[in-house]
N, C-alpha and C positions, 0 to 999 in steps of 0.2 A: 504494500500500500504506500509506504513512504517513497519507494522508488518511482511509483507512478506520479506522485505529486512533484517530486524533483524533476522528472522528465517533462512534466507539463510546464513547469515554470522555466526550465531551460529552453524548451522549444518556443515559448512565448518571447524570450529574449533573442534566441538564435535565428528564428525565421526572418524577422525584418533585417537583421544584419546580413544574413545569407543572401537575401534578395538584393540588398544594396551592393554587396560584393559581386553578385552575379551580373548586375547591370553594369558595374564598373568593368568587369571582365569583358562583357560584350562590347562596351565602348572601346576598350583597348584593342580588342580583336578587329573592330571596324577600322580603327586608326592604322593598325598593322596592315590590313588589306589595302587601304587607300595608299599608304606609304609605299608598299611594295609595288602597286600599280603605277604610281608616279615614277618610281625608280626605274621600272621596266621601260616606260615610255621615254624617260630622259635618256636611258642607256641606248636604246635602239634608234630613236628618231633624232635625238640631239647629240648623240655620242658623248654625253656628259652625265654619267651616273652620279647619284647622290653619295657624297663621301660618308663612309661609315654606315651605310644603309643596313648591311648585314648585322652589324653590332646593335643598331637601334632595334631592329626586329628581334634579335636574340635577347635583348633586355626586356622586351614586352611580353614574349611568349610565356615565361614562367609565371608572370602575373595573371595571364589569362587562365592558365591551368590551376593555379592556387586559388584564384577567386571563384572558380567553378566548383571546387570540391565540396564546399559546405552545402550548396544547393543540391548537388547530386546526392549527397549523403542523406539530407533531409527528405528528399523525394524518393529515396531508395532507387536511384537510377543506376546504381553500380551493377556490374555483372555478377550474377549469382547462379551457380550451377546446382540445381536441386535434383540431380539425377539419383543420387543415393539418399539424400535427406528426405525426399518426398515419400519414401517407402516406410519411414518411421512414424510413430505415433505423434500426435500434436505436442504432447508434453516433451518428448525427446527433441522434436524439431525446434521448439521454443528454447530449450536448453542449449542446443547446438548453435542457434542463432545468437543467443546471449554470449556464449563463449567466443564466437567469431567477432562480435562487436567489442568485446573486452580486449581481444588481441589487437583489433584495429585501433582501439583507443590507446593502448600502450604504445603501439608503433607510431601513432601520430604525436603522442607526447614526446617520444624520443626524437622524432623528426622535427618537431617544433623547437625543442631545446637545441638540437644540433644546428638548425638554421639560424637561430638567434646567436649562438656561439660563433658560427661562421661569419655572420655579419659583423660581430665585434672584432674578430680577427682581421677581416678585410678592412675595417675602419682603422684599426691600429697600424696595419702595414701600409695603408694608403694605396693599395693595388688599384690600377686603373686599366681601362680597355686599351687595346693596342693602337687603334686608329684615332678615335675621338678623345682619348685620355679622360673618359668619364670614370668616376670612382664606382666600383662594384657594389659597395656596401648598401647604398640606398635601395637598390633593386633587390638585394637579399632580404632586407627588412620588409619590403613590400610583400615578398613571398611569405615571410614570417607572419605578417598580418593575415594573409590568406589562410595559413594553417591554423591560426588561433580561432 
């Protein structure tokens, strides 16, 4: 009973945040597509590609992926193979799903901590991209926000 109440309140907070992140991820994806299209046109028609276009798109892609995770999880849009599990009773299926969610929770906690630590390391070292000399750490922290 207590877990149901906790899950209810967490979902009330998580759903609007996930929706906002999903919209932001969609906006970043549209910007990526537009930017790539402009770069292709500039490259082939004007013989002048956009400097660092690959880096810019590479910085945007992790944000798109990270921002979409929460919505995918809340809508249960992830891939689940129920070939074996569907043969068990409802009680065993529920238990196995709970165990799998617990494993995913632990993995995402580890992933979130590791991403944050990586951002701190990149901030401390001052590592930048090779063409535009943009620092890496802000983009790592954007991914961290998506994981949280």
